[in-house]
N, C-alpha and C positions, 0 to 999 in steps of 0.2 A: 693712179699718178694726175694729177693737173698740172694746168702749163705751167705754174709757178713752182712746182716743183720737181717737172722735168727739167725748168735751168738751173735751178738748186744741184740737182743729183748730177749734171753733168758738168758743173762747176768741183764739186763734191771728189767724183769720179778721176782728179788730177786733169781734167780736159782742159785746153786753153781757150779761152774765147780772146782772139786776138784784137787788139787798140783798132779802130777805125782808120784804115787809111793805110796803114801799112801792112796789112793784111791784103789790099785789095792789088797791092804790087807785088804781090809774090809772086816768083814764079810756079806757077803750077805743077811741074815737076819736081823741083826740089820740096812743093810739098807734100807729093803724093809717098816720096822716100820718106819723110818723116813719118813718127810714129801720132796712130790718132788723134786728131785732134779739130778745133771748129775753126774757123777764119768767114772775113765779113766777103760775103761775094757781092753784094750789092746795096745799094740806098734807095727807096722808093719813098715818095710822098701818096698818103692816103687823104681822103675827106672824111672825117670822123663826126660820127652825130654824136651832140655834146650834151644837147638839152633839149629842152622845148620853151616856149613863151603863149601865154593864155591870155589875150585883150578882153576889154568887152565898152560897151559903149559909155565914151567918155574914160575910160581907166587903159592904162599904157601896163604894158609889163616888156619888164627887160631882163634877160641874162648878163650878169654881170662877171667877168673871167680875169683874173691872172689880178686882184683888186692889189692884193699884199706885194710881196716878194719872189713867189713863185706862181709857178701852172700846173695842177693839180689835176688829173684825169686816172681814170683805169681803163685799158683799150683790151679789145681781145687778143689769142694769144693765136698763131697760127704752128703746127706742125707738120714735119715731112716724117711719113713714116721708113721704115728702113727700105721698104719697096718701092720710093720713092709717091707716095701719094698725100699731097696735102688735106687734111683736116682742119679744124677746130677744138683748142686745145682748151679743158674744162676753167682753165684758171686764166687770168688776166695780168700784163704790165702794168706797174704806175710809172706813171710819165714828171716829172718835176724838170722845171726850163724858172731861171732866177734873172732870164734876159728879155721879157714879155709883160707888159705892163698894161692896164686900164681899158681891156678890150669891153663890150657892150653892142648886146642885138638885143631890140624894141621892137615890138609892134604895139598897134593903137587902134581901139574900136574890136569889134566882133571876128577877130582871128586867133585862130589855134595852127601855131607854126613851130617847126623842129629846128633845130638852131645846130649848124654844121662849124668845125675850125679842119685845117691841116694840121696834120700830124708827121713825123718823118720816122719809117720804118727802117732797120737794117737785117737782111736779109744775111742769115747764118748758115755758113754749109759745112760739110764733113769729109774731110778730106785725112790722108796720111794712111799709112798700112794697119793691119791687125786690129783694124774697128771690132770693137763687139756684135755680135749677129741684132741682138735686139737695141743697139744705139739709133736712137732718129737719123735720117738723114740731112735734116735742114730744120731751121726754124726761123721766128719772125722777134724780134724786139721793136717794140715801140719806144723811142729813147726823148722825142720831143715833140714839143706843142710848137708849130709853125707860124701859127695869125691866122691871118684871112676868115676870123671866125664871122659867121653871116645869118640872117635868116632869111632859110627858104621860101622863097614867097609863091612858089608853084607847087608845093608840095603841103600836104595838111597833118598835123598832128592829132593824135586821138583828142574828142569834145572832154571827154575827164567831168569836173562837176561845172564847168563853164555854165553860167546862167540858172546854176541851182544851188548855188552857195546858201541861199533860206531856208533848205531842206536839209542841209550837209551838218553832221556830227562837228562841234568845234568852231561853227562860225561866228562871224563878227561882220561890224559897222567898217567898213574903210570912208572916215566924214571927208569934206569937199578939200583939197589941196592939201593931204596929209598921203604920207604913202608905208608900206609893210614890206616886213621881208622876211624871207625864210630863216629855218635857224642855222644853225652851225651845227658841222662833224657829222651832216647826214647826208646820204647819196640817193640817186634816182635813177636803174637801170634802164637800159634800154638796149632792146634786140633787135638785130638786121640791122646793124648800123654803117659797116659798108663791107664791100668786095675786097678779097684777097685773094688771088691765085684760084677765081671762085671757087672760095670758102666764103661762106658770110658769117663774120663777123661781129660781136659786139660788143658796148661803152657804156660806164655811167659815168657820173662827173663825181666827183668830194667834193661837196657843198664842207669846206674851211672858209679859213680870213681868205680867199683866194676867189672862192665862187658863192655865187647867191640869185638867188630870184626877187623884184623889185617890183610892186604896184602899186602904181600912182592913180588917184583920182582927182580927175582935171573937171569934172562937173559940179554943180552947185548943190548936190543932193548927195545924199550918203549911200555907199554902196555894199551888197554883202560882200563878203570876202571867204575864202575855207583856202584847205589848201590836204594835200594828202601825203599818208605817210609813205618809208620806201617799201613797205609792203602793199600799198594800195588802198589803205585802209584811211578813212576820212579823220584828222585830227585837227588840234588847234594849232593857229597860225606858229603858237613856240614852238611846237614839232612838224613841224611840216617840213617836209622833201620837195612838192611843188605848190605852187600860188595857182588859185582860179580867181573869180569874180564874178557878180552879176548875181540875181537884177538887181535894179535899184531899190532901196530901201522905201515901202511905202506905207502911209497911217500910221507910222510909231514914229 
């Protein structure tokens, strides 16, 4: 059972997921006397890896997030076993917010950098009597994107196809003073994105109307650009989830 199924199973089993705020103020003694259910234990913020930007000489790469009326991403689920040990669930939580708009993170020049942002998590714990022996003791829920998006200047992302687009399948020219964008409705996955309770969790951004990557050529010469699919295969820009640039087009 993956993380998503675990959370769904808790609801279908008649388990109460208490509303944030009220559960935190509930008396623990009273909660223990009630039938088995789940309540909010606390809220935590964690910086999550959301995407990458890959610039090139004279080419800027920008990750644009929440350009529409929502902010969408998928982040890893952590589950606490009946024995009390935290582990990574195999599923993900989908985060949606209608209050954050127009965040961008850019890099210019020959750089490959990760992009991160702050997300709020609810830590849910099991309380009450007569709990099933196999019922998880706790789990996390990613509930909101808090903003604070930035390029990590002191960390590098994998080079990918940077500087090798002239040899990549589906490559094309990016002419001076023009731009190119990723496709919509595609996602790129990142492992080892952040740590929660000593558990390493991953995240991936959903490329929809709310997120995309843009390359802009600021030079006087055309530059080769290319892209990777969600599975890491070189594909035409129209099908790409991640974009790269370089080298400069010469003699053509």
